[in-house]
C-alpha positions in Angstrom: 24.2 -27.4 31.9 22.0 -29.6 29.5 19.2 -32.1 30.2 17.6 -33.9 27.5 14.9 -36.3 27.5 15.3 -39.9 25.3 13.2 -42.6 24.2 14.0 -46.2 23.1 13.3 -47.0 19.9 14.4 -50.0 17.9 17.1 -50.7 20.9 18.5 -47.6 20.7 17.9 -44.1 22.6 16.3 -41.2 20.7 15.8 -37.6 21.2 14.0 -35.0 19.5 15.3 -32.5 17.2 14.9 -29.5 19.8 17.0 -31.3 22.2 19.2 -32.0 19.7 20.1 -28.2 18.8 20.3 -27.8 22.8 22.7 -30.8 22.9 25.1 -29.1 20.1 24.7 -26.0 22.3 26.0 -27.8 25.0 29.0 -29.6 23.2 30.0 -26.4 21.7 30.3 -24.1 25.1 32.5 -26.6 26.0 36.3 -26.3 25.8 38.8 -29.1 24.7 39.7 -31.1 28.5 36.1 -30.1 30.4 34.7 -32.8 31.9 30.8 -33.9 32.0 28.7 -35.6 34.8 26.1 -37.9 33.0 23.2 -39.6 35.3 20.2 -41.3 33.6 17.2 -42.6 35.3 14.1 -43.9 33.8 11.3 -42.0 33.5 8.1 -42.9 35.9 5.3 -41.6 38.0 3.8 -39.5 35.1 1.8 -36.4 36.9 -1.7 -36.6 36.6 -4.4 -34.6 34.4 -5.8 -33.5 38.0 -2.5 -32.0 38.9 -2.3 -29.9 35.3 -5.3 -28.5 36.0 -5.1 -27.4 39.3 -1.9 -25.3 38.0 -3.8 -24.4 35.2 -6.2 -22.8 37.7 -3.9 -21.1 40.3 -2.1 -19.4 37.7 -5.0 -18.4 36.3 -6.2 -16.9 39.7 -2.7 -15.7 40.3 -2.3 -13.7 37.2 -6.1 -11.7 37.5 -4.5 -10.6 41.0 -1.1 -10.2 39.8 -1.5 -8.2 36.8 0.0 -11.0 34.8 -1.1 -13.1 31.5 -1.5 -16.3 32.1 1.6 -17.3 30.0 3.7 -14.6 32.1 2.3 -16.2 35.2 3.3 -19.6 34.1 6.6 -18.9 33.1 7.2 -17.4 36.5 5.6 -20.8 38.0 7.7 -22.9 36.4 11.0 -20.6 37.3 10.1 -21.1 40.8 9.8 -24.5 40.5 13.2 -25.2 39.0 11.6 -25.9 35.6 13.5 -22.9 33.5 16.8 -24.3 32.5 19.2 -21.2 31.7 21.6 -21.6 28.9 24.4 -19.3 28.4 26.4 -19.1 25.4 28.4 -16.9 23.8 27.2 -14.7 26.7 23.7 -14.8 25.1 21.2 -16.6 27.5 18.6 -19.1 26.1 15.6 -20.2 28.9 14.0 -23.6 28.0 11.0 -24.3 29.8 9.6 -28.0 30.7 6.3 -28.5 29.4 3.5 -29.3 32.2 2.6 -32.1 30.3 6.4 -34.0 30.5 6.9 -33.6 34.5 6.6 -36.0 37.0 4.1 -35.9 39.7 7.0 -35.0 42.0 7.9 -31.8 39.7 4.1 -31.1 39.4 4.3 -31.0 42.6 6.8 -28.6 43.1 4.5 -26.5 41.1 1.8 -26.7 42.6 3.6 -25.6 45.8 5.2 -22.6 43.6 1.9 -21.2 42.9 1.1 -21.7 46.7 4.0 -19.6 47.2 3.0 -16.7 45.1 -0.3 -16.9 46.3 1.1 -16.2 49.7 2.4 -13.1 47.9 -0.7 -12.2 46.9 -2.7 -13.0 50.1 -4.4 -15.4 48.3 -5.4 -19.3 49.9 -4.5 -22.0 47.2 -3.6 -24.5 49.0 
């Protein structure tokens, strides 16, 4: 699986250096004759600073209660909310995590829901 965010600049869709590397890895993982499906959608509905602030506050509380570092808990929340992409190449798995700053409001809502669900494990009411 390959996911990328492109930006239109002077009439051309451009990608970052990081996404170019991921693209090359994806292409190299394909065998001759493999087919791919592409879906493009204009990004709208950017998340808000309030959502990101809530997520970071929840992550900090979960990390403290669960014995994790902030970064460890952030990755757990991203995995649970679908913001982690795992790429396997030559038997080696690479994980790519989407930044909260690049998320839509719906993706951030999923991250908040993931925090609430993890909180239920520790009997913490984050709702």
